[in-house]
DRENPA-3360 file (N, C-alpha, C; in nm, 2 decimals, always signed):
BEGIN
1 = MNTVKANN = +5.02/+10.40/+9.97/+4.95/+10.30/+9.86/+4.84/+10.21/+9.97 ~ +4.89/+10.16/+10.08/+4.78/+10.12/+10.15/+4.68/+10.16/+10.20 ~ +4.69/+10.29/+10.23/+4.60/+10.40/+10.27/+4.50/+10.43/+10.14 ~ +4.55/+10.40/+10.01/+4.46/+10.41/+9.89/+4.37/+10.32/+9.89 ~ +4.42/+10.21/+9.90/+4.34/+10.09/+9.90/+4.26/+10.06/+9.99 ~ +4.26/+10.10/+10.12/+4.18/+10.09/+10.24/+4.08/+10.20/+10.21 ~ +4.09/+10.32/+10.14/+4.01/+10.43/+10.14/+3.89/+10.37/+10.03 ~ +3.95/+10.32/+9.92/+3.88/+10.23/+9.78/+3.80/+10.14/+9.84;
9 = KQAATAND = +3.84/+10.07/+9.94/+3.78/+9.95/+10.00/+3.64/+9.99/+10.09 ~ +3.67/+10.10/+10.16/+3.58/+10.19/+10.26/+3.48/+10.23/+10.14 ~ +3.51/+10.30/+10.03/+3.42/+10.39/+9.94/+3.33/+10.26/+9.90 ~ +3.39/+10.11/+9.84/+3.29/+10.06/+9.78/+3.21/+9.99/+9.90 ~ +3.27/+9.97/+10.02/+3.15/+9.91/+10.11/+3.07/+10.03/+10.13 ~ +3.10/+10.12/+10.13/+2.95/+10.24/+10.16/+2.87/+10.23/+10.06 ~ +2.94/+10.22/+9.92/+2.86/+10.21/+9.77/+2.78/+10.08/+9.78 ~ +2.83/+9.95/+9.85/+2.76/+9.83/+9.84/+2.66/+9.85/+9.94;
17 = KKFLTLIA = +2.65/+9.93/+10.05/+2.57/+9.93/+10.15/+2.45/+10.04/+10.09 ~ +2.46/+10.09/+10.02/+2.36/+10.19/+9.96/+2.28/+10.09/+9.85 ~ +2.34/+10.04/+9.78/+2.27/+9.94/+9.66/+2.22/+9.83/+9.72 ~ +2.28/+9.76/+9.84/+2.21/+9.65/+9.87/+2.11/+9.68/+9.96 ~ +2.08/+9.79/+10.02/+1.99/+9.84/+10.08/+1.86/+9.89/+9.98 ~ +1.89/+9.93/+9.88/+1.81/+9.94/+9.76/+1.74/+9.82/+9.74 ~ +1.85/+9.73/+9.70/+1.79/+9.60/+9.66/+1.69/+9.52/+9.75 ~ +1.72/+9.50/+9.87/+1.64/+9.48/+10.00/+1.51/+9.55/+9.97;
25 = VLSVLIPI = +1.51/+9.67/+9.98/+1.37/+9.71/+9.98/+1.29/+9.70/+9.84 ~ +1.37/+9.68/+9.71/+1.31/+9.67/+9.59/+1.24/+9.49/+9.60 ~ +1.31/+9.42/+9.65/+1.29/+9.27/+9.66/+1.18/+9.23/+9.75 ~ +1.13/+9.34/+9.85/+1.00/+9.32/+9.93/+0.91/+9.40/+9.87 ~ +0.92/+9.51/+9.80/+0.82/+9.62/+9.75/+0.76/+9.59/+9.60 ~ +0.82/+9.49/+9.55/+0.81/+9.48/+9.41/+0.66/+9.32/+9.46 ~ +0.69/+9.23/+9.50/+0.61/+9.14/+9.52/+0.51/+9.19/+9.61 ~ +0.53/+9.28/+9.66/+0.41/+9.32/+9.74/+0.29/+9.40/+9.67;
33 = VVAVLFFM = +0.35/+9.52/+9.61/+0.28/+9.60/+9.50/+0.24/+9.49/+9.39 ~ +0.28/+9.42/+9.35/+0.25/+9.31/+9.24/+0.11/+9.23/+9.32 ~ +0.11/+9.18/+9.43/+0.00/+9.12/+9.50/-0.10/+9.21/+9.53 ~ -0.09/+9.32/+9.56/-0.20/+9.43/+9.59/-0.25/+9.45/+9.48 ~ -0.19/+9.48/+9.36/-0.28/+9.52/+9.25/-0.33/+9.38/+9.20 ~ -0.30/+9.30/+9.19/-0.33/+9.17/+9.17/-0.45/+9.09/+9.21 ~ -0.48/+9.15/+9.36/-0.62/+9.10/+9.41/-0.72/+9.23/+9.45 ~ -0.65/+9.33/+9.44/-0.73/+9.49/+9.45/-0.85/+9.47/+9.36;
41 = PKAGDSQV = -0.98/+9.51/+9.43/-1.08/+9.49/+9.36/-1.11/+9.59/+9.24 ~ -1.15/+9.57/+9.14/-1.13/+9.67/+9.01/-1.27/+9.77/+9.03 ~ -1.25/+9.90/+9.02/-1.34/+10.00/+9.02/-1.47/+10.01/+8.93 ~ -1.43/+9.91/+8.80/-1.52/+9.90/+8.73/-1.46/+9.88/+8.58 ~ -1.52/+9.92/+8.45/-1.44/+9.91/+8.32/-1.36/+10.01/+8.31 ~ -1.25/+9.97/+8.28/-1.13/+10.03/+8.22/-1.13/+10.09/+8.09 ~ -1.10/+10.23/+8.05/-1.11/+10.29/+7.92/-0.99/+10.25/+7.83 ~ -0.87/+10.17/+7.90/-0.78/+10.14/+7.83/-0.79/+10.00/+7.81;
49 = DVSYLPGF = -0.76/+9.96/+7.68/-0.78/+9.79/+7.61/-0.63/+9.77/+7.68 ~ -0.62/+9.67/+7.75/-0.50/+9.57/+7.79/-0.53/+9.44/+7.78 ~ -0.61/+9.40/+7.68/-0.63/+9.24/+7.63/-0.50/+9.21/+7.56 ~ -0.43/+9.28/+7.51/-0.33/+9.22/+7.43/-0.22/+9.22/+7.49 ~ -0.20/+9.25/+7.65/-0.10/+9.23/+7.73/-0.05/+9.10/+7.77 ~ -0.14/+9.01/+7.80/-0.12/+8.87/+7.81/+0.00/+8.79/+7.71 ~ -0.04/+8.82/+7.59/+0.06/+8.79/+7.49/+0.17/+8.85/+7.47 ~ +0.16/+8.96/+7.50/+0.32/+9.05/+7.49/+0.40/+9.01/+7.61;
57 = HAILNSLT = +0.32/+8.95/+7.71/+0.43/+8.90/+7.82/+0.47/+8.78/+7.79 ~ +0.40/+8.69/+7.73/+0.47/+8.55/+7.70/+0.56/+8.59/+7.57 ~ +0.58/+8.71/+7.49/+0.66/+8.71/+7.41/+0.80/+8.78/+7.50 ~ +0.77/+8.87/+7.58/+0.89/+8.90/+7.67/+0.97/+8.81/+7.75 ~ +0.89/+8.70/+7.78/+0.92/+8.60/+7.88/+1.00/+8.51/+7.76 ~ +0.96/+8.46/+7.63/+1.03/+8.40/+7.55/+1.15/+8.49/+7.54 ~ +1.17/+8.59/+7.51/+1.30/+8.66/+7.45/+1.37/+8.68/+7.56 ~ +1.33/+8.69/+7.69/+1.42/+8.69/+7.84/+1.49/+8.54/+7.83;
65 = AIALLIGY = +1.42/+8.41/+7.79/+1.48/+8.29/+7.81/+1.61/+8.30/+7.72 ~ +1.54/+8.32/+7.60/+1.66/+8.34/+7.49/+1.78/+8.39/+7.51 ~ +1.76/+8.55/+7.58/+1.87/+8.65/+7.61/+1.96/+8.55/+7.72 ~ +1.86/+8.47/+7.80/+1.96/+8.38/+7.93/+2.04/+8.29/+7.86 ~ +1.97/+8.23/+7.78/+2.08/+8.12/+7.71/+2.17/+8.18/+7.62 ~ +2.17/+8.30/+7.56/+2.28/+8.34/+7.51/+2.36/+8.38/+7.61 ~ +2.33/+8.45/+7.70/+2.42/+8.47/+7.79/+2.52/+8.37/+7.88 ~ +2.43/+8.28/+7.89/+2.51/+8.15/+7.93/+2.61/+8.11/+7.84;
73 = YNIKKQNV = +2.54/+8.08/+7.70/+2.65/+8.03/+7.63/+2.77/+8.12/+7.61 ~ +2.75/+8.28/+7.62/+2.88/+8.33/+7.59/+2.93/+8.34/+7.72 ~ +2.93/+8.35/+7.83/+2.99/+8.31/+7.92/+3.08/+8.19/+7.94 ~ +3.01/+8.08/+7.88/+3.09/+7.95/+7.90/+3.22/+7.96/+7.78 ~ +3.19/+8.03/+7.68/+3.30/+8.03/+7.58/+3.38/+8.17/+7.60 ~ +3.36/+8.25/+7.74/+3.44/+8.35/+7.79/+3.42/+8.46/+7.71 ~ +3.32/+8.51/+7.65/+3.28/+8.60/+7.59/+3.25/+8.70/+7.68 ~ +3.30/+8.78/+7.75/+3.22/+8.87/+7.85/+3.14/+8.95/+7.81;
81 = KGHRGAML = +3.20/+9.03/+7.70/+3.11/+9.14/+7.64/+2.99/+9.09/+7.58 ~ +2.99/+8.97/+7.53/+2.88/+8.89/+7.47/+2.75/+8.85/+7.58 ~ +2.82/+8.80/+7.71/+2.76/+8.76/+7.81/+2.66/+8.87/+7.86 ~ +2.76/+8.98/+7.92/+2.71/+9.11/+7.96/+2.58/+9.18/+7.88 ~ +2.60/+9.19/+7.74/+2.48/+9.22/+7.66/+2.39/+9.16/+7.68 ~ +2.36/+9.00/+7.66/+2.27/+8.92/+7.69/+2.20/+8.93/+7.78 ~ +2.29/+8.95/+7.91/+2.21/+8.96/+8.04/+2.17/+9.09/+8.04 ~ +2.21/+9.18/+8.02/+2.15/+9.33/+8.04/+2.01/+9.31/+7.97;
89 = AAFGLSAI = +2.02/+9.25/+7.84/+1.89/+9.26/+7.76/+1.81/+9.17/+7.85 ~ +1.82/+9.05/+7.92/+1.73/+8.98/+7.98/+1.70/+9.10/+8.06 ~ +1.75/+9.15/+8.15/+1.72/+9.25/+8.27/+1.61/+9.33/+8.23 ~ +1.66/+9.41/+8.10/+1.57/+9.49/+8.05/+1.42/+9.45/+8.01 ~ +1.46/+9.32/+7.96/+1.30/+9.27/+7.91/+1.23/+9.22/+8.04 ~ +1.30/+9.16/+8.12/+1.23/+9.15/+8.24/+1.16/+9.29/+8.35 ~ +1.24/+9.40/+8.29/+1.18/+9.52/+8.39/+1.05/+9.58/+8.27 ~ +1.08/+9.54/+8.16/+0.94/+9.57/+8.08/+0.84/+9.49/+8.12;
97 = FLVSYVTY = +0.85/+9.35/+8.14/+0.75/+9.26/+8.16/+0.69/+9.34/+8.30 ~ +0.78/+9.35/+8.38/+0.73/+9.39/+8.54/+0.62/+9.49/+8.51 ~ +0.67/+9.61/+8.46/+0.58/+9.72/+8.43/+0.47/+9.67/+8.35 ~ +0.48/+9.59/+8.25/+0.36/+9.57/+8.16/+0.27/+9.50/+8.24 ~ +0.32/+9.38/+8.34/+0.24/+9.28/+8.41/+0.15/+9.37/+8.53 ~ +0.21/+9.46/+8.60/+0.14/+9.56/+8.69/+0.04/+9.63/+8.62 ~ +0.10/+9.68/+8.48/-0.04/+9.76/+8.44/-0.16/+9.67/+8.38 ~ -0.12/+9.56/+8.34/-0.25/+9.47/+8.29/-0.30/+9.43/+8.44;
105 = HFLGERTV = -0.24/+9.43/+8.57/-0.31/+9.35/+8.65/-0.41/+9.49/+8.73 ~ -0.36/+9.58/+8.72/-0.41/+9.71/+8.74/-0.55/+9.76/+8.68 ~ -0.53/+9.73/+8.53/-0.67/+9.78/+8.45/-0.71/+9.66/+8.41 ~ -0.68/+9.53/+8.39/-0.73/+9.42/+8.33/-0.82/+9.36/+8.45 ~ -0.87/+9.27/+8.36/-0.97/+9.15/+8.44/-0.88/+9.06/+8.48 ~ -0.92/+8.98/+8.59/-0.87/+8.86/+8.64/-0.92/+8.74/+8.52 ~ -0.83/+8.66/+8.49/-0.89/+8.54/+8.43/-0.85/+8.39/+8.50 ~ -0.97/+8.33/+8.51/-0.95/+8.20/+8.57/-0.95/+8.09/+8.47;
113 = YGGDGALK = -0.86/+7.98/+8.52/-0.82/+7.88/+8.42/-0.95/+7.80/+8.40 ~ -0.99/+7.76/+8.30/-1.14/+7.65/+8.31/-1.10/+7.53/+8.27 ~ -0.95/+7.49/+8.27/-0.95/+7.34/+8.23/-0.98/+7.26/+8.37 ~ -0.97/+7.16/+8.33/-1.02/+7.05/+8.46/-0.93/+6.89/+8.41 ~ -0.97/+6.83/+8.50/-0.86/+6.67/+8.50/-0.72/+6.70/+8.54 ~ -0.61/+6.60/+8.49/-0.50/+6.63/+8.52/-0.40/+6.76/+8.49 ~ -0.48/+6.81/+8.37/-0.43/+6.93/+8.33/-0.44/+7.04/+8.42 ~ -0.55/+7.06/+8.49/-0.55/+7.15/+8.60/-0.49/+7.14/+8.71;
121 = YIYYFILL = -0.41/+7.02/+8.75/-0.33/+7.05/+8.82/-0.16/+7.05/+8.79 ~ -0.18/+7.02/+8.67/-0.03/+7.05/+8.61/-0.03/+7.18/+8.59 ~ -0.15/+7.31/+8.55/-0.13/+7.41/+8.53/-0.13/+7.51/+8.65 ~ -0.20/+7.45/+8.76/-0.18/+7.51/+8.90/-0.03/+7.49/+8.98 ~ +0.04/+7.34/+8.93/+0.15/+7.33/+8.98/+0.25/+7.42/+8.92 ~ +0.23/+7.45/+8.79/+0.34/+7.52/+8.72/+0.30/+7.66/+8.74 ~ +0.18/+7.71/+8.77/+0.18/+7.85/+8.83/+0.19/+7.87/+8.96 ~ +0.18/+7.80/+9.04/+0.22/+7.80/+9.20/+0.37/+7.80/+9.21;
129 = THIVLAVV = +0.46/+7.74/+9.13/+0.59/+7.73/+9.13/+0.67/+7.86/+9.08 ~ +0.59/+7.88/+8.95/+0.62/+8.03/+8.89/+0.61/+8.13/+8.98 ~ +0.48/+8.12/+9.04/+0.47/+8.26/+9.13/+0.57/+8.27/+9.24 ~ +0.58/+8.17/+9.30/+0.71/+8.15/+9.41/+0.83/+8.19/+9.35 ~ +0.87/+8.14/+9.26/+1.01/+8.17/+9.20/+1.02/+8.32/+9.15 ~ +0.91/+8.35/+9.11/+0.92/+8.49/+9.03/+0.95/+8.59/+9.17 ~ +0.90/+8.57/+9.29/+0.94/+8.65/+9.41/+1.09/+8.62/+9.43 ~ +1.13/+8.50/+9.44/+1.27/+8.49/+9.49/+1.37/+8.51/+9.39;
137 = IVPLVLLS = +1.30/+8.56/+9.26/+1.42/+8.57/+9.14/+1.44/+8.73/+9.16 ~ +1.35/+8.80/+9.24/+1.38/+8.97/+9.22/+1.53/+9.00/+9.28 ~ +1.54/+8.96/+9.42/+1.66/+8.98/+9.46/+1.78/+8.91/+9.41 ~ +1.76/+8.77/+9.34/+1.90/+8.70/+9.29/+1.92/+8.79/+9.18 ~ +1.81/+8.85/+9.07/+1.86/+8.90/+8.93/+1.92/+9.04/+9.03 ~ +1.87/+9.11/+9.09/+1.92/+9.25/+9.12/+2.07/+9.23/+9.17 ~ +2.07/+9.13/+9.25/+2.23/+9.13/+9.34/+2.32/+9.09/+9.20 ~ +2.24/+8.98/+9.11/+2.38/+8.92/+9.04/+2.41/+9.08/+8.93;
145 = VYYGISNQ = +2.29/+9.15/+8.88/+2.35/+9.26/+8.80/+2.41/+9.35/+8.88 ~ +2.39/+9.36/+8.97/+2.46/+9.46/+9.05/+2.62/+9.41/+9.10 ~ +2.65/+9.32/+9.11/+2.77/+9.24/+9.12/+2.85/+9.25/+8.99 ~ +2.77/+9.20/+8.88/+2.84/+9.19/+8.77/+2.89/+9.33/+8.72 ~ +2.77/+9.43/+8.72/+2.80/+9.60/+8.69/+2.95/+9.62/+8.78 ~ +2.94/+9.61/+8.90/+3.03/+9.65/+8.97/+3.15/+9.59/+9.01 ~ +3.15/+9.53/+8.91/+3.27/+9.38/+8.85/+3.36/+9.32/+9.02 ~ +3.23/+9.28/+9.08/+3.24/+9.18/+9.19/+3.24/+9.03/+9.16;
153 = LDRHKRIS = +3.31/+9.03/+9.07/+3.30/+8.87/+8.98/+3.27/+8.78/+9.07 ~ +3.34/+8.76/+9.17/+3.33/+8.61/+9.26/+3.21/+8.64/+9.34 ~ +3.16/+8.73/+9.37/+3.02/+8.74/+9.44/+2.92/+8.71/+9.31 ~ +2.92/+8.77/+9.20/+2.85/+8.76/+9.10/+2.83/+8.61/+9.03 ~ +2.95/+8.52/+9.06/+2.96/+8.40/+8.99/+2.89/+8.30/+9.09 ~ +2.90/+8.35/+9.23/+2.81/+8.27/+9.33/+2.67/+8.29/+9.34 ~ +2.61/+8.41/+9.32/+2.49/+8.41/+9.31/+2.43/+8.40/+9.19 ~ +2.49/+8.42/+9.07/+2.43/+8.38/+8.96/+2.42/+8.20/+8.93;
161 = KWTFPVWL = +2.48/+8.14/+8.98/+2.48/+7.99/+8.98/+2.34/+7.94/+9.04 ~ +2.26/+8.04/+9.12/+2.12/+8.02/+9.15/+2.05/+8.09/+9.08 ~ +2.09/+8.21/+9.03/+1.99/+8.31/+8.96/+1.96/+8.23/+8.83 ~ +2.07/+8.20/+8.76/+2.06/+8.17/+8.63/+1.92/+8.08/+8.60 ~ +1.93/+7.97/+8.68/+1.83/+7.84/+8.66/+1.72/+7.88/+8.69 ~ +1.68/+7.96/+8.83/+1.58/+8.02/+8.86/+1.51/+8.11/+8.74 ~ +1.58/+8.17/+8.72/+1.55/+8.29/+8.60/+1.47/+8.23/+8.50 ~ +1.54/+8.15/+8.45/+1.52/+8.05/+8.32/+1.39/+7.99/+8.35;
169 = YVAVTGVL = +1.37/+7.93/+8.45/+1.25/+7.87/+8.50/+1.15/+7.95/+8.52 ~ +1.12/+8.07/+8.57/+1.05/+8.15/+8.56/+0.98/+8.19/+8.41 ~ +1.08/+8.23/+8.33/+1.10/+8.30/+8.18/+0.99/+8.17/+8.12 ~ +1.05/+8.06/+8.13/+0.99/+7.94/+8.07/+0.83/+7.91/+8.13 ~ +0.84/+7.90/+8.23/+0.68/+7.88/+8.26/+0.60/+8.00/+8.27 ~ +0.64/+8.11/+8.28/+0.55/+8.24/+8.24/+0.49/+8.22/+8.10 ~ +0.57/+8.14/+8.01/+0.52/+8.14/+7.86/+0.42/+8.00/+7.87 ~ +0.44/+7.92/+7.95/+0.36/+7.80/+7.95/+0.21/+7.83/+8.03;
177 = VYLMISPY = +0.25/+7.90/+8.13/+0.13/+7.94/+8.21/+0.02/+8.03/+8.10 ~ +0.08/+8.11/+8.02/+0.02/+8.19/+7.92/-0.04/+8.09/+7.81 ~ +0.03/+8.00/+7.78/-0.03/+7.91/+7.66/-0.14/+7.83/+7.69 ~ -0.13/+7.77/+7.86/-0.27/+7.70/+7.88/-0.36/+7.78/+7.95 ~ -0.35/+7.91/+8.00/-0.49/+7.97/+8.03/-0.54/+8.06/+7.90 ~ -0.43/+8.09/+7.78/-0.48/+8.17/+7.72/-0.61/+8.14/+7.62 ~ -0.70/+8.00/+7.63/-0.79/+7.99/+7.55/-0.92/+8.03/+7.65 ~ -0.87/+8.09/+7.79/-0.98/+8.12/+7.89/-0.98/+8.28/+7.92;
185 = YS = -0.92/+8.38/+7.82/-0.92/+8.50/+7.79/-1.04/+8.54/+7.72 ~ -1.12/+8.63/+7.79/-1.21/+8.69/+7.72/-1.21/+8.78/+7.63;
% end
């Protein structure tokens, strides 16, 4: 019986190594790809209209925030099934957001915030914290999802204490950034 437990633990550890390596690679690669696409010079006019995507991103961020709150509520009520469904929905919405965001910044033009005064400083503070935490959230979300799916609940709980508030902040500030810059889209 002890041999079976030892073999299961070795298999889990080997499996963890594969997934943790993948999470580490994605946690570095995703922000790099987004940064490169964001700052990459545009070759000319795109034939694809992506002007609707910033509004779509705000909708995705809003739905992600709602899913996160539903997931939090469910786990507090010990509804694991409801929690899992809501959190996987939040993860799926965030994945769709990421693909759409990369698409927008690959094909679309950059928009510059045109406000001034105190609002300008508020906007840039929200934007800066949003960007920094959006980079931080990638490994946190991936680890939280992995530990939850692989039923490593102690690890899941430990990392999710950090993941939830940061992810919620990124989702909500994503909407705020859109609302503040939307008058300046051309």
